N, C-alpha and C positions, 0 to 999 in steps of 0.2 A: 423518471419522476423526481420528485422535489427538486426545479430548476434553478433559480438562483435564489431559492426559498432559504438557504442557509450559506448567504456568503457570510465572510468572517463573523460578525457580530451576530447577527440574526440567527446564526447557526447555532452559536451558544446558548440564544435566549431560547430557541426551541427545544436545546437538551436542558436547559436549567429551570426554565418557569415552566415547570409542568404542575398548574395551578391545581392546588388543594390535592396533589396526589402523595400518598403514602402507600406502603406496601400492605397496609392493612385495611384499606377501603374497599377493595373491590374483590372481595372472596366470593361475592355471589355471581360471578362470570362462572359457570359452571362450563366444562368440556361439553363438546358436542356430543360426546357417546355417554353423557351423564355421569361421568365419573369424577367430576370436577370436586373441589374442596365443599365441603357443607357449605348451604346458603348461611351466612352470617358467622360463619366459622370465627374463632377467637383463637389468640395463642400471642407468644411473645412475637417482639419486633423480630427478632431472628428467625423465628418460625415462619412467620407470616412473608419474608423475604424470601426464604426458600421455597413457599407455596407460589410466591409470583413468580420466581423463575422457571418453575415448571409450567405453569399455566401460559405465560407468553407464549413459551415454546411450543405448547400444545397446538395454539393457534397460528402462529408466525413462522415456526421453525420450518426451514427447507424439506427439513427429511421427518416432518410430524405424521404423515402416514404410517400407522401400525405402532405408534406411540402407545405404551400402557396407559389404564385409565391412572388418575391421581390417587386412589387407594392403593391399586398397584404398585405404583412407583414409589409412593411415600417419600416426598422429599425431605420431608421433617427427620428423617433416617440419618440423614448424611449429617457429618460433623460441621460443614462451613458451604458457604453459597459455592466455592469454587469445586467442592465436594460433588456438588448437586450439577453442576454444569459437567464435570467430569463424566457423571454418570449418563446424562443425557449424549453427549459425543459418544460413549459406548455403546448406546443403544443399538440393536440389530438394524433398525431402519435407517440407519445413516450408512450402512454399507461400509463402517469403516472409514468414511470419507471427509469425517468433520475433524480438520485440524486449525479451525479458524475460529471458534467461538471463545469470547474472554469477557470478563469483568473488569470494568476501569475507572478509576478515580475522577475521570473528567479530563487526564492529560491528553488523551488523544483529540477531545473536541479542540484543546487548544492547539496542539500541533498541526491538526488539518486547518485552522484557520492561519497558520503560519507564524505562529508564537511558541519558541520552546522555551525550557528553564533548565538546560542541563550546560555539559561544558563545550558542545558543538563538533565534537569530531567523532572519530570512530576507529578501530583498528584492527589488524589483521595480521597474520605470522607469514611472511615469506619463506620461510625455513624455521627447524627446530628450536633455535636460538636468535631468532630475527623477527622481531615485532616492528611492525610498519604502521602510520598512519595512513587511512586506506581513503579517509576524506574529511574534509573541512567547510563547514560554513563560516563564509566572508564576515558574517556581523556578529558570531559566535563570540565567547570568550578565549576560545583556543585560535580562533581567527585573527582577534585584534592582537594575540600574543605571536602572530608570523606563522605558526604551525602551519605545513603543507603535505599533501599527499606524497607518500615516498619517504618522509622522514624515517629514519629507523631509532626507535626508542630504545635507548641503553640502559635507563635507571628511572624505576618508579617507584615515589614515596622512599626513596634512600636504598632501595634494593636494585643490584645488578642481576639478581638470578632469575633471568625473564627464558623460560621455555615452555613446552608444549607438556611438560608431565601435567596430569590434572589439577595437583596440588597449586601448579605457578599459574595454570590458565585460571583458576578459581581467584588466585590473587589480582590478576589483571583485570579480571572481569568486574570484582569488587571495587577496585580503584576506579575505574573508568566508568563503570555504568551503574554502581552501587548509590548508597546515600549519601555519603561524605561530599561537604562541601566544596573540597579542593582537592587536586591532585597535583604532586609535583613530579616533575620528569626531567631526565636530560636525554636531548634529541642528538642524533648524527644528521648533518644534511648532506646532499650529494657532494658539495665542494668539499668536505672532508673536517668542516667545522662543526665544532659541538655548541648548543647552546640549553642553559637551565631555565625552564619555564615554570611558573606556579600559575595553575589556572582555577579561578573560582567559579563555580556554577553563577548562571545570572540569566534572568529574562533577554530573550533577542529576537528581532524579526528574520524568518528563514526566507530566505533567496534561494528556492532549489534548482537554479540554473548555477551550475557549479563550474560550467566552462564552455565556452564557444570559438569557433576557429571555421575559417574557410582554406582548404587545402589546393594547391593546383595540382590536377594529376593529368599529366599530359595536356589534351587539349580541354578537360572538363574541368569544373569548379565544383568540390565536394564540401558541403557542409558537415561540422560536426558539433553536435551538442550533448554536454552531460546534465541531464535531469534526475534529479535525486527523489522527489517528493510530489505527488499531487494535492499541493495546498489549495485552497480556495483563492488563496492572494497571488497566484502565480499566472495569471493569465496575461497579464502587462508586462512581467518579464519574457515570457513567451511570445506575444506580439512583437517586443522589440527586438531580440534575436530574428525572428523571422523576417522582419522588416530588413535586417542587415543582410540576411541570406539572400532575399529577393536584389538586393541593391548588388551583391557580388554575382549575381547570375547562376546559382549552383544549379545543377542538374541529378544530381545525387545527393542524400543524407545519412549521416551517421547518428542515429539517437543512440546515447549510452544509457542505459536502465539498470545497471548491474546492481545497485544497492538501492534500488527503487521498489519499496515495498505495496506501492499504491497510495491510495487516498480520495480524493473527489473524484465522482463520475462525472460531474459537469466540466472538471479539468481535463479529465481523459477525452471527451467530447470535443472541446476546443483546441485539444492538441492534434486530434485527429483531423479536424478540418482546417487545420494549418498545413497538412500535408497531403490530405486528398485532393485528387483533379477536381476543378470545378464541373468537371463533366457528370460527375456523380450527384451535383445538386439535386435535392429531391427524392432521390432514391433512398431507400431503406440502409440505416448504418448499421442498427443492430436492434433487438426485441429483447425486453426485461418479462422476465416469467417469474413470478411473485408464486407463493404456495398456492394451492387449489382453494384452499380455506380463505384466504383475502380474495382472491378472484372471484369468489362466490359470494362476497360480503358478509362472512360469516365470522369473521376474526373480531368479534365486539370488543374483547378486551382492550382494543386499541382505542376506544372511548376514554381509557383513563390517561392517556399521552396528549395532554393540551398545550395548545400554544397559541398566541395571537397571530393573526394574518390576515391580508386584503383578502376578500370572498371575490366572485365572478363580478359583483356590482361594483368593486371598488370600495367597499365599507370595510373597516377593520373590526374584528370579530373574534370571538373564542372558536377555536376549531380543535379538533384531535385527527389523529392520524386514520380513525375510522371513517372521516368524511373524504375520504380520497377514493379513486378508482383503481384498481390494480389489474384491470383486464389488458392482456398483451395486444394493444391496438394503440395506434396513432392519437384516437378521438381521448383515449385515456392517459395519454402523455406517456406510455409505455413502449413506443416504437419511434427512435429516434431516428429523422432524415438527415441526410450530408448537406451542409449549407456553409460553402466555402468562407474561410477566414483568412483574412491578409493577400497580400498580391503575389505570393509565390504560388506559383503554377506550373505545369510541366516537368514535376520530378519524375525521372524513370525509374529510380530503385531507392529503396529504404533500407539500410543495414541497422540491424539493432544490436546491440550488445548487453548479453543478459548473463544472469548466473542464478544460483537457486534463491537468491534473494529478491529476484525479480517476480514481483506477482500482482495480483489485482488487478487496480486500474491501469498497470502497466502492460500486463496481458490483454485487457480490454483494448487498448490501444491498438496493441499488434493484431489482434484479432479481427479487429474492425476494418485495419486496412489489408489484411491477405488478400481479400477478393478485388480489389481494385488497384492495386500496385504491385510490382514486383517487390517482394518482402525476403531479407536475408538475415538469419538471425545466428549470432558469433557469440561463442562462449559455453556455457553450460546450459542443461535444460533446467528452465524456470520451476518456480515454486509450486505453481498449479493451482489458480484460486478462480474458478469462472463464476464463482458465486459472491453475492454482497450483503450488505445491511445498512437497515438505518439505527441508531441507538435508542435504546429503550429504557427510560429513566425509571428505577428501583430506588427507593428510598434515597441514598447518597451517593449512588453508583450508576455507570451507565452498562446495560447489558447489552453486547453483540453476539448476536445469532442469526447465522446465513438465513436470508429470508427470500432471496431472488436469484436468479441466473439468468446469464446474458449470452445471446447468440449473434453472431452476425448476418448479412444480408443473406448469406448463402445456408442459414440454419446452423451454422458451425460454431461448435461449444464443446462443454464438456471435458477439457483437458486438466482432470483432477491430476493426473500425474504428471504435469506439466509439458510445456511446450518442448518440443526436441530442436535442438540446432542444426543448421546447415553446415558450421565447421565447429567442431569439438575442441576447446582450447581452455586451459586454465587462466585465471585473473592474474593478473601481474600487478601488485602492490609496490613493487619497488620503482615503478616509474609514475610519474607526476601525468594529470590527467592533459591530453592533447600533445604528449610525445611521440612522434611518430613511429618510434622504435618499440613503443609499449604494444604487447603481443596482439590484444584484442582489436585495438584500432589498426594497427599495422595490416591486420587481415582483411579490415575493409578496404583500405587503401589500396593494398595488393590486388583485390578483386576488381576495383574501379579500374585500375591499370592494366590487368591481362585477364577480365573475365572469369575468375577461378580463381580459389584460393591456394595458397602455397602448401605444401607438405612437407616442413621441416621434422627432421627427426625429433627435436626438442621442444616442438610445439605445447606439448603437455607435461611441462615440467612448471614449477610455479617460477625459480629463478635459476640463473646458471650457475651460481655458487652454492648454493644452501637449499636443494628442492627438496617440496613435501610431496610423499605418495599421496595418490588419489585417494586412499583409506583414510590417510592424515587429513587430507583437504576437507573431505567431507565430514570427518569426526568435528574437527575445529568449526566447520561450518554452523553445525549444529550447537556448539556449546558457545559461541563467540557472536552470532548473529542476533542483535538486539532492536533490529529495527522494526518498526510496525510494518504489517502486512493485513490489508484491507482493502475494499472496494466500499465506500460510503456513499449512500446515497445524497446528494446535495444539490439535487435540481428541486424545481419546482412541482410538486405532484398537482396533479388537475382535480379538482374538486368533482364530486358526482354530479 
């Protein structure tokens, strides 16, 4: 639903131009059970914001069935907006499944549109004293400085004390993901030379295609693409990559989503159609199941989320999210069908490189393709996010709470615990993308050549020199994973 409704700039408009909306203007929207805030309720700005978080959840939250009434929940009792959200996530009705809801200041909307304002790189440990660059955006401040995946960071802001103790992890996280405008580092390159860099945060355009290459494996051509985020501006980059793959005559494809936390649903659809065989054209790709309240046209609070759009008659006027149909049908725009994109056809197998950071729109892509092509997963079990959302503007912030679940043409979904892999192996941050000896890519190329995965004894060590244990790796993943994880509706909904 939301089809190209929110491509880069219009997406921001839909989020920000919520005409006349404040948290205090709609307290008359009582909950269906009569337990809403009293009609005409008053309060401070902070209290009314807390009310709004609860009331939007009561009508649009994926797990809203069985939620307590307004008076029982009493959102004003909580100390902050995030505390209200935490209480919602802890409700028995969620079954402990909500690890996704969050409140954002607008940063996500900008990054989804393909614009970021940070250093442009991320890091992870290859060993207890071995911190590595795990990826870099080419146009970012870090990319301009020449930083590359696999570089070892030996000094941060004057300190060479880099290790996996909690105190030093906090130091690294604050330096690279915190609020400081600059970071100074010394990096050790694979050739043994060192480089001092000082990186300053700045706005830059994201190209989420970090690397592409075609490999010759026996008589076959195998394409490889590293795709880091489902931004709304990335279809042109994907189209260009697949045009090259088609010209190269690839018959197998490796899609590296190891750090891809998701993003735009529309981009995931475009990627699916670049890979899927044309024989699937017109068949169901997946179905979106919104909350029953929304399907039944009872989520009246969505009348407050307003924006300008062209109607079915081509006239631009003000609409709200209440003006859309949420029924799980093609007519309502909630059942997508395959429509081949590009000229690459005849792929026989797709290998997906995944980790616990692989989420949401990435998992949607994988799930869409499982019924229609041979799919192999390499790495670690994915994050597990079969649900998605659109943002709800409340005062100066965006509320993201799951409102829908997707299932593929076989009605398969529900992977809340993550997708299991066919070859279980740790990420290897010591090697750059595209290096055929990098462990995860090597497994895909090995399978292509031999029809099965290798079984080396050291497959599940992080590196050959200073490995982390499985427990250490999982602990670090939780502490250092700062990538956005979400599946945001960026398609154009169909009006009722």
